[in-house]
C-alpha positions in Angstrom: 0.0 0.0 0.0 1.2 3.5 -0.8 0.4 6.5 1.3 0.7 10.2 0.7 0.2 13.4 2.8 1.4 17.0 2.8 2.1 19.7 5.4 0.4 18.5 8.6 -0.6 15.4 6.6 3.1 14.9 6.2 3.4 14.8 10.0 1.0 11.8 9.8 3.2 10.2 7.2 6.2 10.5 9.4 4.4 9.2 12.5 3.0 6.1 10.7 6.3 5.4 9.0 8.1 5.5 12.3 5.5 3.3 14.1 5.0 0.7 11.4 7.4 1.0 8.5 6.7 -2.5 7.3 3.1 -1.7 6.4 4.0 0.7 3.6 5.1 -0.1 0.0 5.8 3.6 -0.7 5.4 6.9 0.9 5.1 10.4 -0.7 5.3 13.3 1.7 4.8 16.8 0.2 6.3 19.6 2.3 5.9 17.5 5.4 5.8 19.2 8.9 8.2 16.6 10.4 10.3 18.7 12.8 7.4 19.6 15.0 9.2 20.1 18.3 12.0 22.4 17.0 9.5 24.4 15.0 7.1 24.9 17.9 10.1 25.9 20.1 11.1 28.7 17.7 8.8 31.7 18.4 10.6 33.7 15.8 8.9 31.8 13.0 5.8 33.6 11.9 3.3 30.8 12.3 4.6 29.2 15.5 2.9 31.5 18.1 -0.5 31.3 16.3 -0.2 27.5 16.2 0.3 27.1 19.9 -3.4 26.8 20.7 -3.6 23.8 18.3 -0.3 22.1 18.9 0.6 23.2 22.4 3.4 25.6 23.6 6.4 23.5 24.4 8.3 26.6 25.6 6.0 27.2 28.6 4.3 23.8 29.0 6.4 20.8 29.9 3.5 18.4 29.1 3.2 19.9 25.6 6.9 19.5 25.1 6.9 15.9 26.1 3.8 15.1 24.0 5.2 16.8 20.9 8.5 15.0 21.4 6.6 11.7 21.7 5.4 11.8 18.1 7.5 14.4 16.2 8.7 12.4 13.2 12.2 13.9 13.1 12.8 13.2 16.8 11.5 9.7 16.6 13.6 8.4 13.7 15.7 5.4 14.6 18.0 2.9 13.1 15.7 0.4 11.2 14.3 -0.3 7.8 12.1 2.3 6.2 9.9 2.0 3.1 10.8 3.8 -0.2 10.1 7.5 0.3 9.7 10.6 -1.8 9.9 13.8 0.3 9.4 17.3 -1.3 10.2 20.8 -0.1 9.5 24.3 -1.5 12.3 26.7 -1.3 9.9 29.6 -0.8 7.6 27.8 1.6 6.8 30.1 4.6 4.9 27.4 6.5 7.2 24.4 6.3 10.6 25.8 5.7 12.7 24.0 3.1 15.3 22.9 5.6 12.8 20.9 7.7 12.2 18.1 5.1 15.9 18.4 4.1 17.2 17.7 7.7 14.6 14.9 8.1 15.8 13.2 4.9 19.5 13.7 6.0 18.9 12.1 9.4 16.8 9.3 7.8 19.6 8.6 5.3 22.1 8.4 8.2 19.9 6.0 10.3 18.0 3.8 7.9 19.3 0.2 7.6 17.9 -0.7 4.2 18.6 0.1 0.6 15.1 1.4 -0.3 14.7 4.6 -2.3 14.8 7.8 -0.4 14.5 11.0 -2.5 14.3 14.6 -1.5 13.0 16.9 -4.2 13.3 20.6 -3.4 11.2 22.8 -5.8 13.3 25.9 -6.3 10.3 28.1 -7.4 7.6 26.7 -5.2 6.0 27.6 -1.9 3.7 25.6 0.4 1.2 24.9 -2.4 3.7 23.6 -4.8 4.7 24.8 -8.3 2.7 27.6 -9.9 1.3 27.3 -13.4 -1.8 26.0 -15.0 -0.7 22.4 -15.3 2.2 22.1 -12.9 0.1 20.3 -10.2 -0.5 17.5 -12.8 3.3 17.1 -13.2 3.7 16.9 -9.4 1.0 14.1 -9.3 2.6 12.3 -12.3 6.0 12.4 -10.6 4.6 11.1 -7.4 2.7 8.3 -9.1 5.8 7.3 -11.2 7.7 7.1 -8.0 5.1 4.8 -6.4 4.9 2.6 -9.4 8.6 2.2 -9.5 9.1 1.8 -5.8 6.4 -0.9 -5.6 7.6 -2.6 -8.8 4.2 -2.2 -10.5 4.7 -2.9 -14.2 2.4 -2.8 -17.2 1.2 -6.3 -18.2 
């Protein structure tokens, strides 16, 4: 089974991959919010303070800190096998900064114990919503589906 999610849905992708990597044949995470704890600890980021009511404020609330740490995908990576993954980032993304998916992939490359595909694609002209242009979203979908088909070894009969 292949799974996909983006932004906060990318958080979910990171959590389920950490908890049960063997369940997934391929994972596509678009601009995933995977370094939740560090982001929520940085009150200089424009969205962090306004997100505290939803996510909790780990700066002032120890329970919130421990809870976020318990699931934050970046913080919960460990040495084990992970499924094939395609992770994207947007250089101009103000919500999930481009370095968040990049450091996640770097740590995952260091820790993972398998030879499965692990790609980071940084869109140099994109923000949080991906590439601009009338048909660009179709190219993004096609690239993701091509990755899934290749990763899961699905071939035309």
